[in-house]
C-alpha positions as CSV (number, residue, x, y, z in Angstrom):
1,M,0.0,0.0,0.0
2,H,1.2,3.5,-0.7
3,D,1.5,5.4,2.5
4,N,0.2,8.7,1.1
5,L,-3.1,7.5,-0.4
6,V,-6.1,9.2,1.1
7,P,-8.1,6.8,3.3
8,L,-11.5,8.3,2.5
9,A,-11.2,6.4,-0.8
10,A,-10.3,3.1,0.9
11,I,-13.2,0.9,2.0
12,G,-13.2,-0.1,5.6
13,R,-10.2,1.6,7.1
14,N,-10.8,3.0,10.5
15,T,-8.5,6.0,11.0
16,I,-7.7,9.2,9.3
17,S,-4.0,8.4,9.4
18,T,-2.3,8.0,6.0
19,N,0.4,5.8,7.5
20,D,0.1,2.1,7.9
21,S,1.8,2.1,11.3
22,Y,-0.9,4.3,12.6
23,R,-3.6,2.1,11.1
24,H,-2.4,-0.9,13.2
25,K,-2.8,1.1,16.3
26,G,-6.6,1.4,15.7
27,L,-9.1,4.2,16.2
28,V,-7.2,5.8,19.0
29,P,-4.7,7.5,18.9
30,G,-4.7,7.8,15.1
31,L,-8.2,9.2,14.5
32,L,-8.3,11.2,17.7
33,T,-5.0,13.0,17.0
34,R,-5.9,13.9,13.5
35,V,-9.4,15.1,14.4
36,L,-8.0,17.3,17.1
37,L,-5.4,18.7,14.7
38,A,-8.2,19.4,12.2
39,L,-10.2,21.3,14.9
40,L,-7.2,23.2,16.1
41,F,-6.3,24.3,12.6
42,C,-9.4,25.8,11.2
43,S,-7.9,26.0,7.7
44,C,-8.0,22.2,7.8
45,S,-8.3,21.1,4.2
46,C,-4.9,19.5,4.5
47,A,-6.1,17.4,7.4
48,A,-8.4,15.5,5.0
49,Q,-5.4,14.1,3.2
50,F,-2.3,14.3,5.4
51,S,-1.5,14.5,9.0
52,V,1.3,16.9,10.1
53,S,3.3,13.9,11.2
54,D,3.4,12.5,7.7
55,L,5.0,15.6,6.1
56,P,8.6,14.5,6.6
57,K,7.9,11.2,4.9
58,L,8.8,11.3,1.2
59,G,5.9,10.1,-0.9
60,D,6.1,7.7,-3.8
61,Y,4.3,9.9,-6.4
62,E,4.8,12.6,-9.0
63,S,3.2,16.0,-8.5
64,R,1.0,17.1,-11.4
65,R,-1.5,19.9,-12.2
66,A,-4.1,20.4,-14.9
67,S,-4.7,24.1,-15.4
68,S,-6.2,26.8,-17.6
69,Y,-3.0,28.8,-17.6
70,A,-2.0,30.5,-20.8
71,R,0.2,28.3,-22.9
72,D,1.6,31.2,-24.8
73,G,3.0,32.9,-21.7
74,S,0.4,35.7,-21.7
75,N,-2.0,36.6,-18.8
76,H,-4.9,35.0,-20.6
77,D,-5.1,32.2,-18.0
78,Y,-8.8,31.3,-18.6
79,E,-11.2,29.9,-21.1
80,T,-14.7,30.9,-22.2
81,L,-17.4,28.5,-21.3
82,K,-19.9,29.3,-24.0
83,A,-23.7,28.9,-23.6
84,G,-24.5,25.4,-24.5
85,G,-20.8,24.5,-24.6
86,E,-18.5,22.3,-22.7
87,L,-14.9,22.5,-21.3
88,V,-12.7,19.6,-20.4
89,L,-10.9,20.6,-17.2
90,F,-9.1,17.3,-16.6
91,N,-8.2,14.4,-18.9
92,E,-5.3,12.4,-17.6
93,T,-4.1,8.8,-17.4
94,G,-3.5,6.9,-14.2
95,P,-2.9,5.5,-11.8
96,G,-3.4,8.8,-10.0
97,E,-5.5,10.7,-7.5
98,I,-6.9,14.2,-7.6
99,R,-6.1,16.0,-4.3
100,H,-7.5,19.5,-4.9
101,I,-9.8,21.3,-7.3
102,W,-9.9,25.1,-7.6
103,I,-12.4,26.9,-9.9
104,T,-13.5,30.5,-10.3
105,M,-15.5,32.2,-13.0
106,T,-17.3,35.3,-14.1
107,S,-20.7,35.2,-15.8
108,P,-23.4,37.8,-16.4
109,E,-26.1,35.2,-16.0
110,A,-28.2,35.0,-12.9
111,Y,-28.0,31.7,-11.1
112,H,-25.1,30.5,-13.3
113,L,-24.0,28.3,-10.4
114,K,-27.2,26.3,-10.9
115,K,-26.9,26.2,-14.7
116,I,-23.3,25.1,-15.1
117,V,-22.9,21.4,-14.5
118,I,-19.8,19.5,-13.4
119,R,-19.3,15.9,-14.3
120,M,-16.5,13.4,-13.4
121,Y,-15.7,10.1,-15.1
122,W,-13.3,7.4,-13.8
123,D,-11.5,4.7,-15.9
124,G,-13.5,5.2,-19.1
125,E,-17.0,4.8,-17.7
126,A,-19.8,6.1,-19.9
127,A,-22.0,7.4,-17.1
128,P,-20.5,10.0,-14.8
129,S,-19.7,9.2,-11.1
130,V,-20.2,12.9,-10.3
131,E,-23.0,15.0,-11.8
132,A,-24.3,18.2,-10.2
133,P,-24.8,21.9,-10.8
134,I,-21.4,23.3,-10.0
135,G,-22.7,25.6,-7.2
136,D,-24.4,22.7,-5.4
137,F,-21.3,20.6,-5.7
138,F,-19.4,23.3,-3.9
139,G,-22.1,23.8,-1.2
140,L,-23.8,26.8,-2.8
141,G,-27.1,25.1,-3.4
142,L,-29.1,28.4,-3.5
143,G,-27.1,29.8,-6.4
144,A,-25.4,32.6,-4.5
145,Y,-21.8,32.9,-3.4
146,T,-21.1,32.7,0.3
147,V,-17.7,32.2,2.1
148,F,-17.1,29.2,4.4
149,N,-14.3,26.9,5.5
150,S,-14.7,23.2,5.9
151,A,-12.5,20.1,5.8
152,L,-13.6,19.1,2.3
153,I,-15.0,22.2,0.6
154,V,-13.8,25.8,1.0
155,V,-15.4,28.8,-0.7
156,A,-12.9,31.7,-0.4
157,P,-13.1,35.3,-1.4
158,E,-13.9,36.2,-4.1
159,K,-15.9,33.4,-5.7
160,A,-13.1,30.8,-5.3
161,L,-14.5,27.2,-5.3
162,N,-12.2,24.6,-3.6
163,A,-12.7,20.9,-3.1
164,Y,-10.3,18.6,-1.2
165,F,-12.0,15.2,-1.7
166,P,-9.5,12.5,-2.8
167,M,-10.5,11.3,-6.2
168,P,-8.5,8.2,-7.3
169,F,-8.5,6.5,-10.7
170,H,-6.7,3.5,-12.1
171,S,-6.4,4.2,-15.8
172,A,-8.1,7.5,-16.6
173,G,-9.8,10.5,-15.0
174,R,-11.9,13.1,-16.9
175,I,-13.7,16.2,-15.6
176,T,-16.0,18.4,-17.7
177,V,-18.2,21.4,-17.2
178,T,-21.2,22.2,-19.3
179,N,-23.0,25.5,-19.6
180,E,-26.8,24.9,-19.7
181,G,-27.5,28.6,-19.4
182,S,-28.1,31.2,-22.1
183,K,-25.0,33.4,-21.6
184,D,-21.3,32.7,-21.8
185,A,-19.1,32.4,-18.7
186,S,-16.4,34.5,-20.2
187,D,-13.5,34.0,-17.7
188,F,-13.4,30.4,-16.5
189,Y,-10.3,29.5,-14.5
190,W,-9.2,26.2,-13.0
191,N,-6.3,24.4,-11.2
192,I,-6.6,20.7,-10.5
193,D,-3.7,19.3,-8.3
194,W,-3.2,15.6,-8.6
195,V,-0.6,12.9,-8.1
196,K,0.7,10.2,-10.4
197,L,1.1,7.0,-8.6
198,P,2.8,3.6,-9.3
199,S,-0.5,1.8,-8.4
200,L,-3.5,2.0,-6.2
201,P,-4.3,-0.2,-3.2
202,P,-6.8,-3.0,-4.1
203,D,-9.4,-1.6,-1.5
204,T,-9.5,1.8,-3.2
205,A,-13.0,3.0,-4.0
206,Y,-14.2,5.7,-6.4
207,F,-15.5,9.1,-5.6
208,H,-19.1,9.8,-6.3
209,A,-21.5,12.8,-5.9
210,Q,-25.1,13.1,-7.0
211,Y,-27.6,16.0,-7.0
212,H,-31.2,15.7,-5.9
213,Q,-34.0,18.2,-5.4
214,C,-37.7,18.5,-4.6
215,T,-39.4,21.7,-5.7
216,P,-41.5,21.6,-3.7
217,C,-41.6,18.6,-1.4
218,Q,-45.2,17.2,-1.1
219,G,-46.1,18.0,2.5
220,W,-49.3,16.6,3.8
221,Y,-50.4,19.4,6.2
222,H,-51.5,22.8,5.2
223,G,-53.3,23.9,8.3
224,N,-52.2,26.6,10.8
225,F,-49.1,25.9,12.7
226,Y,-48.1,29.5,13.6
227,G,-46.3,29.6,16.8
228,N,-45.3,26.0,16.3
229,D,-48.7,24.9,17.4
230,F,-49.2,21.5,15.9
231,T,-52.3,20.5,17.9
232,E,-54.3,19.8,14.8
233,A,-51.5,18.1,12.9
234,R,-50.9,15.7,15.7
235,K,-54.4,14.3,15.2
236,D,-53.4,13.0,11.7
237,S,-52.0,9.5,11.6
238,R,-49.2,10.7,9.4
239,W,-47.8,12.6,12.4
240,H,-46.1,9.3,13.4
241,N,-43.6,8.7,10.6
242,I,-42.1,5.3,11.4
243,S,-41.6,4.1,7.8
244,G,-39.9,7.1,6.4
245,E,-42.7,7.5,3.8
246,G,-42.3,10.8,2.0
247,N,-38.8,11.5,3.3
248,Y,-36.5,13.5,1.1
249,V,-33.9,11.2,-0.4
250,F,-30.4,12.6,-0.8
251,L,-28.6,9.3,-1.5
252,E,-29.7,6.0,-2.8
253,A,-27.0,3.6,-4.1
254,E,-26.2,-0.1,-4.4
255,G,-22.9,-1.7,-4.1
256,E,-20.1,-1.5,-1.5
257,G,-19.0,1.8,-0.2
258,Q,-19.1,4.5,2.4
259,F,-21.1,7.7,2.7
260,V,-19.0,10.8,3.4
261,G,-21.4,13.6,3.7
262,V,-24.0,15.9,2.2
263,T,-24.6,19.6,1.4
264,L,-28.3,20.6,1.8
265,S,-30.0,23.9,0.9
266,V,-33.6,24.8,1.7
267,F,-35.8,27.5,0.3
268,Q,-38.9,27.7,2.5
269,N,-42.4,28.1,1.1
270,Q,-44.1,28.3,4.5
271,W,-43.7,30.0,7.9
272,G,-41.6,28.2,10.5
273,G,-38.6,25.9,10.1
274,W,-37.9,22.9,8.0
275,N,-35.5,21.6,10.6
276,E,-37.8,19.5,12.8
277,G,-37.3,16.6,10.3
278,D,-35.2,13.6,11.3
279,E,-32.5,12.0,9.2
280,M,-33.1,8.3,8.6
281,I,-30.5,6.1,6.9
282,W,-31.2,2.5,5.8
283,L,-28.2,0.2,5.2
284,D,-27.9,-3.1,3.3
285,G,-31.6,-3.6,2.7
286,E,-32.6,-3.6,6.4
287,K,-36.2,-3.1,7.2
288,D,-35.7,-0.3,9.7
289,P,-33.2,2.6,9.5
290,R,-30.0,1.7,11.3
291,I,-29.3,5.5,11.8
292,H,-32.2,7.6,13.0
293,G,-31.7,11.2,14.2
294,T,-33.6,13.7,16.3
295,G,-33.9,16.8,14.0
296,G,-32.4,18.8,11.2
297,E,-30.3,21.1,13.3
298,D,-29.1,18.1,15.3
299,Y,-27.9,16.3,12.2
300,F,-25.9,19.4,11.3
301,N,-24.6,19.3,14.9
302,G,-26.4,22.5,16.1
303,A,-29.1,22.5,18.7
304,W,-32.4,24.3,19.6
305,G,-33.1,25.5,16.1
306,F,-30.9,27.8,14.0
307,S,-30.0,31.3,15.1
308,R,-26.7,32.3,13.5
309,L,-24.2,31.1,10.8
310,Y,-21.4,28.7,11.7
311,S,-18.6,27.1,9.7
312,F,-16.5,24.3,11.3
313,P,-14.4,21.5,9.8
314,L,-17.2,18.9,9.8
315,V,-20.4,20.9,10.0
316,G,-21.8,24.3,9.0
317,L,-24.7,26.6,8.4
318,T,-23.5,28.9,5.6
319,E,-26.8,30.7,4.7
320,F,-29.7,31.5,7.0
321,H,-32.5,34.0,6.7
322,D,-35.0,33.6,9.5
323,F,-38.1,31.4,9.4
324,E,-40.5,33.2,7.0
325,P,-41.7,32.0,3.6
326,G,-38.7,32.6,1.3
327,S,-36.2,32.0,4.1
328,K,-33.0,30.3,3.0
329,F,-30.8,27.7,4.7
330,S,-27.6,26.1,3.4
331,H,-25.8,23.4,5.4
332,Y,-23.0,20.8,5.2
333,R,-22.2,17.7,7.2
334,W,-19.0,15.6,6.7
335,H,-18.9,12.1,8.4
336,L,-15.1,12.1,8.7
337,E,-15.3,10.7,12.2
338,A,-16.7,7.5,10.7
339,P,-18.0,7.4,7.1
340,V,-21.2,5.5,7.0
341,R,-20.3,2.1,5.7
342,F,-22.6,0.0,3.5
343,H,-21.9,-3.4,2.0
344,K,-25.0,-3.8,-0.3
345,S,-26.9,-0.6,-0.4
346,I,-27.7,2.7,1.3
347,R,-30.7,5.0,1.4
348,A,-30.0,8.3,3.2
349,T,-33.0,10.5,3.8
350,I,-34.3,13.4,5.9
351,E,-37.8,14.7,6.7
352,D,-39.0,18.2,5.6
353,G,-40.4,19.3,8.9
354,H,-41.7,16.7,11.4
355,A,-43.0,13.7,9.5
356,N,-42.8,15.6,6.2
357,L,-45.7,17.8,7.0
358,R,-44.0,20.8,5.2
359,S,-43.8,21.7,1.5
360,D,-40.4,23.4,1.1
361,N,-37.9,23.3,-1.7
362,L,-34.8,21.2,-1.0
363,F,-31.6,20.9,-3.0
364,S,-28.7,18.5,-2.1
365,V,-25.5,16.8,-3.2
366,A,-24.5,13.6,-1.5
367,Y,-20.8,12.5,-1.5
368,W,-19.7,8.9,-1.2
369,Y,-17.1,6.3,-2.3
370,Q,-18.0,3.0,-3.7
371,N,-16.7,0.2,-5.9
372,E,-17.8,0.3,-9.5
373,P,-20.1,-0.2,-11.3
374,H,-22.7,2.2,-10.0
375,H,-26.2,2.6,-11.3
376,P,-26.5,5.5,-13.8
377,Y,-28.1,8.5,-12.3
378,H,-31.5,9.9,-13.3
379,P,-31.2,12.9,-15.7
380,L,-30.7,16.2,-14.0
381,P,-33.9,18.2,-13.6
382,P,-34.5,21.0,-16.2
383,V,-32.6,24.2,-15.5
384,E,-35.7,26.3,-14.7
385,T,-36.7,23.9,-11.9
386,R,-33.2,24.1,-10.2
387,I,-33.6,27.9,-9.5
388,P,-34.7,28.5,-5.9
389,K,-38.0,30.3,-5.9
390,F,-41.2,30.6,-3.9
391,V,-43.9,28.1,-4.8
392,A,-47.6,28.4,-3.9
393,T,-48.3,25.4,-1.6
394,G,-50.8,26.9,0.9
395,G,-50.3,26.8,4.7
396,P,-49.0,29.3,7.1
397,G,-47.3,32.3,5.5
398,Q,-49.4,31.8,2.4
399,D,-53.0,31.6,3.5
400,P,-54.2,35.1,4.5
401,A,-57.0,33.4,6.7
402,M,-54.3,32.1,9.0
403,K,-53.0,34.5,11.7
């Protein structure tokens, strides 16, 4: 095994250490030391791939970069991503592993982050392993730029999109961006840092990411719950959601792998908060969810609702605008403490409000590693449906008869 390969891509390893000697020591001290280092150093993107103790160890790899730099030596270090066009950002042979992606762009088009799509292909596959609007992939699911710092995604001033997921490939890696908007993105820059390796360990899995949305979710209750008074809703049998019926699904996959995390954005259509919904994760075809949470803010490691923005290595709330119709929320959660392991299948879900009584707009990208092949994804929703906007669903905040 190569001692500098990133363990997120390795199925079943139990530490964040990139050194075999630490792996044999088990969960503690390897994992604990590295998590503490990540928390101490808030600019912790390096902690996802290397520990500080590994830096003196000379790695068995060649450093490479794929970039938009000007080949003629000028300062024209960008390309134009034309409306309806495609750019190939990365097209390299392996064995190798992408360690960092940096992208920035200018575009006159509103919501270009929702209209430009990023795709990634490994080892000559016909169907992409990664497919998402570029903003959603980088945690900007509402189509506007914010600034935040996490272990795996960083959005830096100004409009600098960074990803630190390890992305291994045996024979070939290919990354494209496609402009599904109506205007050119005139200045599109990228730097993709990767390493050429002699080989990959046999337990290395492939990076995947998939976009989902519901616009709106089909909530079952449209009565008055101002002041969080759910007296009438509790009389409905659907208040007791044991089966997960109607849950928002952000990941459904078959095969062997591990779930790394999710970015979730919410555009509310009703008064109140979406966040009383629980996460429920089914593994390996089991009848009941093996992982069942206690609420949306709890899943994103907050508590007692949302009141302010926060951005930490593993969790964050990067956009928040109160609890009215039209309010916006953007979150991320990375399971680096223990990626959620599955051997046959995974179905990761969350409720929109308690028991899915609400009818909000949800947008998400799930990130995971698995052995190939994977099932081809459903086609992306049409561009116009990806744009966050208010939808008439009835209920508090929409019905003037409710006070």
